[in-house]
C-alpha positions, 0 to 999 in steps of 0.5 A: 539504531532504528528510530522509525515509529509505528502505530498499531491499531488492533482490537484483538489483544493477542494480534496486537501484542504479537505485532508489537513484539515482532516490530520491537524485536526489529528495532521499531519504536511501537505504539499500540491502540486497541480501537480506532478512537485511541488510534486517532489520538495516538496518531496525533500525539505519537506522530508515527512514520507508519500506521498498521490498522485492522479494518473491522473494529467495534465503534470505529472501523479502520476505514473511519480512522483512515478517513479522519487522519487523511483530513488532518494536515498533520497525519494525511501523509502517513503511510497506512497499511490495512490488516483484513480477513475480507477480500471482497472487491468493494472492500478493497476499493473503499480502502483504496479510494480513502488512500490506503497504501497496502493491504495484508490479508489474514492470516499473513506471515511475519516476513510479509508484514515486515516486507510491507512495512519496509516497502512503504517506508522506502517509498515515502523516503524516496518521495521525501528525498526527491528521488522521483524527479522525472515529472513526465514519468510519474504522471498519473494516467487515466484508465482509458489511456494508452502508454508506450513501454519497452519490452527488451528493445521492442516498443509497445503501445499498452492499453491501461484498461487491459492490464489485469495485474502486475507482479514483481520479477526481480529487476523487472515486472510482469504485466499480465493482460486480458487475453492471456498475454504477458509483457516483461518490463524493466520497471519497478512496481513503484513506477507502476504504482505512481502512474496507474489510476488510483481508483482502478488499481491497488497494490495489495502487497509488496509484489502485486498490483491488481486491477480491481475490475478483474477481482 
């Protein structure tokens, strides 16, 4: 039985109830909070495995919640998914710099929310279990660096700042570059997420990583 605990922070009652019902039907243990202040208290007491939070809330925004929790040793490593109707690049960048793990843009489908949750939980479990063991492979690169990758049997020297976005293609990822060129690489999105610079790239849902410069 699924004992994974999820905290939902959302000021719109019907949205909060819909998400809670969906997750409970999937077997998650759910705690609901209607504002940011309650959410912080709940996070400290409930100790969730994952947090879903609206961005725009009265009194304390989702950004404020994330910033507060990220400064506490007991809550700083909890995966955090934002729900938002805003898609401005400065808003995405703000959440990314604070440490958000994912964004879902309203309106979203139930399966998109469930997939985002599953993806975040799998990643954190993999890190906890030490599945990512190659230190060189997961080294965080800078925006100006070049990276050797292999497409098929052909090695390519890739400029990280030329990546516009990366999308999942089954066991591969499509790396879309400036100038319209696309490379098919046998690497997962999680691989790219672990090596790309945090201030420039953001995984917005389970299948895409965006370069913030090209939004």
